[in-house]
C-alpha positions in Angstrom: -6.7 -6.6 13.4 -2.9 -7.0 13.2 -1.1 -6.5 10.2 -0.2 -10.3 9.9 -4.5 -11.0 10.1 -4.7 -8.5 7.4 -1.9 -9.7 5.2 -3.4 -13.3 5.7 -6.4 -12.4 5.0 -5.4 -10.6 1.4 -3.4 -13.7 0.5 -6.8 -15.8 0.9 -8.7 -13.4 -1.1 -6.4 -13.8 -3.8 -6.2 -17.2 -3.6 -9.8 -17.7 -4.5 -8.7 -16.5 -8.1 -7.9 -19.2 -10.8 -5.9 -16.6 -13.0 -4.3 -13.2 -13.2 -6.8 -11.6 -15.4 -9.2 -12.1 -12.4 -7.1 -10.9 -9.6 -6.3 -7.8 -12.0 -9.8 -6.9 -12.2 -10.0 -7.7 -8.0 -7.0 -5.5 -7.9 -8.9 -2.4 -10.2 -12.1 -3.1 -7.7 -9.8 -2.7 -4.8 -8.2 0.5 -6.0 -11.9 2.0 -6.2 -12.6 1.6 -2.8 -9.3 3.1 -1.5 -9.3 6.1 1.1 -8.8 8.9 -1.1 -5.9 11.7 -0.5 -7.3 15.0 0.1 -6.7 17.1 -3.1 -4.2 19.2 -0.8 -1.9 16.7 -0.1 -2.0 15.7 -3.9 1.5 17.8 -3.9 5.2 17.0 -5.1 5.9 16.1 -1.4 3.5 13.3 -1.3 4.6 11.8 -4.7 6.5 8.4 -4.3 9.7 8.5 -6.1 10.6 5.7 -8.2 6.9 4.9 -9.5 6.0 5.0 -13.2 2.6 6.2 -12.7 1.9 8.8 -9.9 1.1 7.8 -6.7 0.6 10.1 -4.0 0.3 9.1 -0.1 -0.2 11.0 3.1 -0.1 9.7 6.4 -0.9 11.2 9.9 -1.1 9.8 13.5 -4.6 9.2 14.9 -4.2 8.6 18.4 -1.1 6.2 18.4 -1.9 4.6 14.7 -0.9 5.9 11.6 -3.6 6.5 8.7 -2.6 6.8 5.2 -4.8 8.1 2.5 -3.5 7.6 -1.5 -4.2 8.2 -4.8 -2.9 7.3 -8.1 -3.3 8.5 -11.9 -3.2 5.0 -13.1 -5.8 1.9 -11.7 -3.5 -1.0 -11.4 -1.5 1.2 -9.4 -4.0 2.6 -7.4 -5.3 -1.3 -6.6 -1.5 -2.0 -5.7 -1.4 0.9 -3.1 -4.9 -0.2 -1.9 -3.5 -3.0 -1.1 -0.6 -1.9 1.1 -2.9 0.7 2.9 -5.5 -2.1 3.6 -2.4 -4.1 5.1 -0.5 -0.8 7.1 -3.2 2.0 7.6 -4.4 2.4 11.3 -1.6 0.5 12.6 1.1 1.6 15.1 4.1 3.1 13.5 6.6 0.3 14.9 4.4 -2.4 13.8 4.6 -1.4 10.1 8.5 -0.7 10.5 8.2 -4.3 11.7 6.2 -5.9 9.2 6.9 -8.5 6.7 5.9 -7.9 3.3 6.0 -11.4 2.2 2.5 -11.7 1.7 2.9 -9.8 -2.0 5.4 -12.8 -3.0 2.7 -14.9 -1.5 -0.3 -13.5 -3.8 2.3 -13.4 -6.6 2.0 -10.0 -7.3 5.8 -8.6 -7.8 6.1 -11.7 -10.6 2.8 -10.4 -12.7 4.4 -6.7 -12.8 6.1 -5.1 -15.1 9.7 -4.3 -13.9 8.9 -0.8 -13.7 5.4 -1.3 -11.9 7.4 -4.0 -9.7 10.3 -0.9 -8.8 7.3 1.1 -7.5 6.0 -1.2 -5.7 9.0 -1.4 -3.7 9.1 2.1 -3.5 5.6 2.4 -2.2 6.3 -0.1 0.5 9.7 1.8 1.3 7.6 5.4 1.7 4.8 3.8 3.7 8.0 2.3 6.3 9.8 6.0 6.1 6.5 7.4 7.3 6.0 4.8 10.1 9.6 5.6 11.4 9.4 9.4 10.7 6.1 8.8 13.4 7.5 6.5 15.7 10.5 9.0 16.2 7.9 11.6 17.1 6.0 9.3 19.1 9.3 8.3 21.4 
């Protein structure tokens, strides 16, 4: 599936819920299904700067696709990174770089997060795209 198709699926899934309590519960469930980062990658180098909670993200190239794993010490944050990883993992670095993140606004995520969590969300997206830029450079 393309990034856009995955993002559309995520928007559809979130639109099934009537209120934000249900959406938070769904995000927590998504966080539980997150492909967990190996403990060896839970280092300061893999910590996302700008997050209130600790979020570690590791990226590696599998052929021409970028595969992300992550973890967080906060359950909601784990759900947020799970959504982003679902959208961007197993994609080509160039596609990640070019991807739009408007789906975040479509599901109403930013407006329902505290300002510090919203900043963390922006930092997570930025970090995933920076990994993509680094690996795209390697592929060229």
